[in-house]
C-alpha positions as CSV (number, residue, x, y, z in Angstrom):
1,M,7.8,-2.6,-16.5
2,H,10.2,-3.6,-13.6
3,T,10.0,-1.6,-10.4
4,S,13.4,-0.2,-11.2
5,E,12.2,1.2,-14.5
6,I,9.1,2.6,-12.8
7,K,11.3,4.5,-10.2
8,L,13.6,5.7,-12.8
9,E,10.6,7.0,-15.1
10,L,9.4,8.9,-12.1
11,F,12.4,10.4,-10.9
12,R,13.1,11.7,-14.5
13,Y,9.5,13.1,-14.7
14,I,9.8,14.8,-11.3
15,D,13.1,16.0,-11.9
16,D,11.6,17.9,-15.0
17,L,8.9,19.5,-13.1
18,P,8.6,23.2,-12.3
19,D,8.8,24.0,-8.6
20,S,5.2,24.7,-8.3
21,D,4.3,21.4,-9.7
22,L,6.9,19.5,-7.7
23,K,5.3,21.0,-4.4
24,K,2.0,19.8,-5.6
25,I,3.3,16.3,-6.3
26,Y,5.0,16.3,-2.9
27,N,2.0,17.3,-1.2
28,I,-0.1,14.3,-2.8
29,F,2.7,11.8,-1.6
30,I,2.7,13.2,1.9
31,K,-1.1,13.1,2.1
32,E,-1.1,9.6,0.8
33,R,1.5,8.3,3.1
34,K,-0.4,9.9,6.1
35,T,-3.7,8.5,5.0
36,K,-2.3,5.0,4.9
37,S,-0.7,5.4,8.3
38,D,-3.9,6.9,9.7
39,F,-5.8,3.9,8.4
40,W,-3.7,1.6,10.5
41,L,-4.0,3.8,13.6
42,E,-7.8,3.6,13.3
43,L,-7.8,0.0,13.7
44,N,-8.5,-1.9,16.9
45,D,-6.0,-4.6,18.0
46,F,-8.3,-7.4,16.9
47,Q,-8.3,-6.0,13.4
48,K,-4.5,-5.3,13.4
49,Q,-4.0,-9.0,14.6
50,D,-6.1,-10.5,12.0
51,I,-4.3,-8.4,9.2
52,E,-0.9,-9.6,10.5
53,L,-2.1,-13.3,10.6
54,G,-3.1,-12.9,7.1
55,L,0.0,-11.4,6.0
56,D,1.9,-14.2,7.8
57,D,-0.1,-16.7,5.8
58,L,0.7,-15.1,2.5
59,R,4.5,-15.1,3.4
60,K,4.2,-18.9,4.2
61,G,2.6,-19.4,0.7
62,N,-0.7,-20.1,1.9
63,K,-3.3,-18.4,-0.4
64,Y,-7.0,-18.8,-0.5
65,S,-9.5,-18.0,-3.2
66,F,-12.6,-15.9,-2.6
67,E,-14.7,-19.1,-2.7
68,E,-12.6,-20.8,-0.1
69,V,-13.1,-17.8,2.2
70,L,-16.8,-17.8,1.7
71,Q,-17.0,-21.5,2.6
72,E,-14.9,-21.1,5.7
73,L,-17.1,-18.2,6.7
74,K,-20.3,-20.4,6.3
């Protein structure tokens, strides 16, 4: 299923919800978003920098297997 199809299906599902259920779903989404942003805020600068370096590697197409990472750490 493509992203656009998932979004459309979610929209239709949400559109049919009664108000009370809609508010529950909304609160779940807001809580999830805050949790993710809180996670980032809890990281120190070194951790954030390492994550950014890893993401840059992925963007450049540099991917490493779990075994390669373990070998590098040894």
